[in-house]
C-alpha positions as a printed NumPy array, in Angstrom:
array([[-12.589, 100.894, -27.636],
       [-10.561, 103.659, -30.462],
       [ -7.874, 102.744, -32.849],
       [ -4.262, 103.449, -32.273],
       [ -4.27 , 105.642, -34.896],
       [ -7.291, 107.989, -33.873],
       [ -5.487, 108.22 , -30.838],
       [ -2.137, 109.273, -31.369],
       [ -3.485, 111.54 , -33.809],
       [ -5.093, 113.179, -31.157],
       [ -2.133, 113.115, -28.973],
       [  0.355, 114.565, -31.872],
       [ -2.407, 117.458, -31.937],
       [ -2.143, 118.608, -27.788],
       [  0.314, 117.303, -26.594],
       [  3.002, 116.923, -29.022],
       [  2.623, 120.059, -30.093],
       [  2.628, 121.805, -26.936],
       [  6.544, 119.713, -26.855],
       [  7.597, 120.855, -30.575],
       [  6.827, 124.78 , -29.16 ],
       [  8.171, 124.701, -25.803],
       [ 11.669, 122.5  , -27.464],
       [ 11.506, 125.359, -30.422],
       [ 11.003, 127.95 , -27.618],
       [ 14.044, 126.312, -25.499],
       [ 16.356, 126.189, -28.772],
       [ 15.717, 129.989, -29.752],
       [ 16.065, 131.332, -26.135],
       [ 19.345, 128.679, -25.696],
       [ 20.923, 130.499, -28.673],
       [ 20.102, 133.915, -28.409],
       [ 21.196, 133.837, -24.504],
       [ 23.663, 136.165, -23.083],
       [ 26.719, 134.951, -22.267],
       [ 26.402, 133.058, -26.041],
       [ 27.807, 135.942, -28.074],
       [ 31.655, 134.943, -27.549],
       [ 31.323, 131.251, -28.707],
       [ 29.253, 132.605, -31.579],
       [ 31.825, 134.788, -32.659],
       [ 34.684, 132.254, -32.013],
       [ 32.629, 129.483, -34.438],
       [ 31.904, 132.049, -37.007],
       [ 35.739, 132.649, -37.334],
       [ 36.218, 129.27 , -37.591],
       [ 37.254, 129.333, -41.427],
       [ 39.656, 132.067, -40.884],
       [ 41.662, 130.477, -37.98 ],
       [ 44.301, 128.533, -40.337],
       [ 45.182, 130.968, -43.196],
       [ 47.516, 129.123, -45.283],
       [ 49.219, 132.689, -46.01 ],
       [ 52.993, 133.237, -47.88 ],
       [ 55.99 , 132.907, -44.93 ],
       [ 56.68 , 136.133, -44.134],
       [ 60.233, 137.766, -45.22 ],
       [ 62.033, 139.283, -42.302],
       [ 64.943, 139.668, -43.798],
       [ 65.489, 143.168, -43.88 ],
       [ 65.086, 145.463, -48.074],
       [ 68.935, 146.42 , -48.425],
       [ 69.848, 142.647, -47.906],
       [ 67.96 , 140.988, -50.186],
       [ 68.844, 143.686, -52.425],
       [ 72.689, 142.208, -51.866],
       [ 71.357, 138.736, -52.419],
       [ 69.599, 139.655, -55.617],
       [ 72.732, 141.591, -57.662],
       [ 75.332, 138.796, -56.71 ]])
């Protein structure tokens, strides 16, 4: 009877390799599927969603000038 190492080595060399190849191709196809463009674009823009910008000054320019003179 063969030892455990030899059995596992043969399995990994044949069916294990086939499983890894199928899993790799599945991940690639899942990533490149036609409907995933919007998802990838949204994910890529996550860092830009909550920009810390100064508040916009909605006061008209002449009113700001008056306030600065007083």
